[in-house]
C-alpha positions in Angstrom: -98.4 -56.5 35.6 -96.1 -56.0 38.5 -93.5 -53.4 39.3 -90.5 -53.9 41.5 -89.9 -51.0 43.8 -91.2 -49.5 47.0 -91.3 -46.4 49.0 -89.7 -46.7 52.5 -91.0 -44.5 55.3 -89.6 -43.4 58.6 -90.8 -45.2 61.8 -94.4 -44.1 62.6 -94.6 -41.7 59.7 -96.7 -41.5 56.6 -94.6 -38.6 55.1 -92.9 -39.3 51.8 -89.2 -39.3 52.2 -86.6 -37.5 50.0 -86.3 -39.1 46.6 -89.8 -40.6 46.6 -90.7 -38.3 43.7 -88.3 -40.1 41.4 -90.1 -43.5 41.8 -93.5 -41.9 41.8 -92.8 -39.9 38.6 -91.6 -43.1 36.8 -94.8 -44.9 37.9 -96.9 -42.0 36.6 -95.3 -42.4 33.2 -96.2 -46.1 33.2 -99.8 -45.4 34.2 -100.2 -43.1 31.3 -98.5 -45.5 28.9 -101.0 -48.3 30.0 -104.4 -46.8 30.3 -106.2 -50.1 30.7 -104.6 -50.5 34.1 -105.1 -49.1 37.6 -102.1 -48.4 39.8 -102.8 -49.8 43.3 -100.7 -48.3 46.1 -100.4 -50.9 48.8 -99.5 -49.5 52.3 -97.6 -51.6 54.9 -96.4 -51.1 58.4 -93.9 -53.0 60.6 -95.4 -55.3 63.3 -96.5 -53.2 66.2 -95.8 -49.9 64.5 -98.2 -47.1 65.2 -98.7 -43.7 63.7 -100.1 -40.6 65.2 -103.3 -41.7 66.9 -103.7 -44.9 65.0 -102.6 -48.5 64.7 -100.6 -50.3 62.0 -103.6 -50.6 59.7 -104.3 -46.9 59.9 -100.7 -46.0 59.3 -100.5 -48.2 56.3 -103.6 -46.6 54.9 -102.0 -43.1 55.4 -98.9 -44.2 53.6 -100.8 -45.6 50.6 -102.8 -42.4 50.4 -99.7 -40.2 50.6 -98.4 -41.9 47.4 -101.8 -41.7 45.8 -102.1 -38.0 46.6 -98.7 -37.3 45.2 -99.6 -39.1 41.9 -102.9 -37.2 41.7 -101.0 -34.0 42.4 -98.8 -34.5 39.3 -101.8 -35.0 37.1 -102.8 -38.7 37.2 -106.6 -39.1 36.9 -108.2 -40.5 40.1 -109.8 -43.2 38.0 -106.3 -44.7 37.4 -105.4 -44.9 41.1 -106.4 -47.0 44.0 -105.0 -47.7 47.5 -105.1 -50.6 49.9 -104.0 -50.9 53.5 -102.4 -54.1 54.8 -101.2 -53.0 58.2 -98.6 -55.3 59.5 -100.2 -58.4 57.9 -97.6 -58.8 55.1 -94.3 -58.2 56.9 -91.2 -58.7 54.8 -87.6 -59.0 55.9 -86.1 -59.7 59.3 -87.9 -57.5 61.8 -85.1 -57.9 64.3 -82.7 -55.8 62.3 -83.0 -52.1 61.5 -82.7 -52.8 57.8 -85.3 -55.5 57.9 -87.7 -53.3 59.9 -87.2 -50.5 57.4 -88.4 -52.8 54.6 -91.6 -53.4 56.4 -92.5 -49.7 56.5 -93.3 -49.4 52.8 -95.7 -48.7 50.0 -95.6 -51.2 47.1 -97.3 -50.9 43.8 -99.1 -53.2 41.5 -100.8 -52.6 38.1 -104.2 -54.2 37.8 -106.4 -54.4 34.8 -109.3 -52.0 35.0 -111.8 -54.9 34.3 -110.4 -56.8 37.3 -110.8 -54.0 39.8 
């Protein structure tokens, strides 16, 4: 099961931006509707991007955990959530444009069968 949609972050930040709650709330409804699945929050960073005191991999982990914490805070059981950090290894878009670079600073989501986890 896949879900189209991503959270976009400010450069060097793992703080959820305004409006993130809309997507995350919708995802929480899907998680509850399909209890046989885990929602995996996949953190990403732009090539060369760094957060406070860390590299791209650390920043991507912080972003994924920010989404996971929000979902847990609105009542999703921890057993239904997971996070993965990809650093800058899965860059999308054209990193030479501001819009393309913004697409690289993201958390994406995937539903995975519990038995496959």
